C-alpha positions in Angstrom: -50.2 -9.2 47.5 -48.1 -10.4 44.7 -46.1 -13.8 45.5 -42.4 -13.3 44.7 -40.6 -16.2 43.0 -36.9 -15.8 43.4 -35.0 -16.9 40.3 -32.1 -19.0 41.9 -30.3 -19.7 38.7 -30.2 -18.9 35.1 -28.1 -20.9 32.9 -27.4 -21.7 29.1 -28.0 -25.4 28.2 -27.4 -27.2 24.9 -30.6 -28.1 23.7 -30.7 -30.1 20.2 -27.8 -28.0 19.1 -29.1 -24.7 20.2 -28.6 -22.9 23.5 -31.7 -23.0 25.4 -32.0 -20.7 28.5 -33.4 -22.3 31.7 -34.5 -20.9 34.9 -34.2 -22.9 38.3 -37.0 -21.9 40.5 -37.8 -23.0 43.9 -41.6 -24.2 44.0 -43.9 -24.0 47.1 -42.5 -27.2 48.5 -39.1 -26.0 48.5 -38.1 -28.3 45.5 -35.8 -27.2 42.7 -37.7 -27.0 39.3 -35.9 -26.1 36.1 -38.0 -24.6 33.4 -37.1 -23.5 29.9 -37.6 -19.9 28.7 -39.6 -19.4 25.7 -39.4 -15.6 25.6 -39.4 -12.4 27.4 -41.6 -9.2 26.2 -42.8 -6.0 27.2 -46.5 -5.4 27.2 -48.2 -2.2 28.5 -45.0 -1.0 30.2 -44.4 -4.0 32.1 -41.9 -7.0 31.5 -43.1 -10.6 31.5 -41.5 -13.9 30.8 -43.0 -17.3 29.5 -41.6 -20.7 30.9 -42.4 -24.2 30.3 -41.3 -27.6 31.5 -40.0 -29.2 28.4 -40.4 -29.0 24.5 -43.2 -31.4 24.4 -45.2 -29.5 26.9 -48.2 -27.4 25.7 -48.4 -25.9 29.3 -46.9 -22.4 29.4 -46.3 -20.4 32.5 -46.5 -16.7 32.2 -45.2 -14.3 35.0 -44.5 -10.6 35.3 -40.7 -9.9 35.6 -39.8 -7.3 38.0 -36.6 -5.9 39.8 -36.1 -5.3 43.4 -34.2 -2.3 45.1 -30.9 -4.3 44.7 -31.1 -5.0 41.0 -32.1 -8.6 41.3 -35.0 -10.0 38.9 -37.8 -11.8 40.4 -41.3 -13.3 39.1 -44.7 -12.2 40.1 -47.9 -14.2 39.7 -50.3 -12.4 37.4 -53.4 -12.5 39.9 -55.5 -10.0 38.0 -57.6 -11.9 35.5 -57.9 -9.2 33.0 -54.2 -8.5 32.9 -53.5 -12.3 32.6 -56.1 -12.4 29.6 -54.4 -9.4 27.8 -50.8 -10.7 28.3 -51.8 -14.2 27.3 -53.6 -12.8 24.0 -50.5 -10.7 23.2 -48.1 -13.5 23.7 -50.3 -15.9 21.6 -50.1 -13.2 18.7 -46.2 -13.0 18.9 -46.1 -16.2 16.9 -48.4 -15.0 14.1 
């Protein structure tokens, strides 16, 4: 079963003169973690979001973005390796 990650807060921050969207998540230890939003995109009929800790980090976190019956967005881990590989390849091609 896919693990839901509730989006607690979305806010706009000033980042080097530009507005940078951040999302605050609650991790498995119950701690708040603020992540920067790199982009949201659609691939094969599903929505995805790419998050990272800071501008210096090379590590990106890719989640499937879904909406519950109340219209609230939540993040889902991509557990299928084939789906993850395809989404990652598509995301890397966005910068080309």
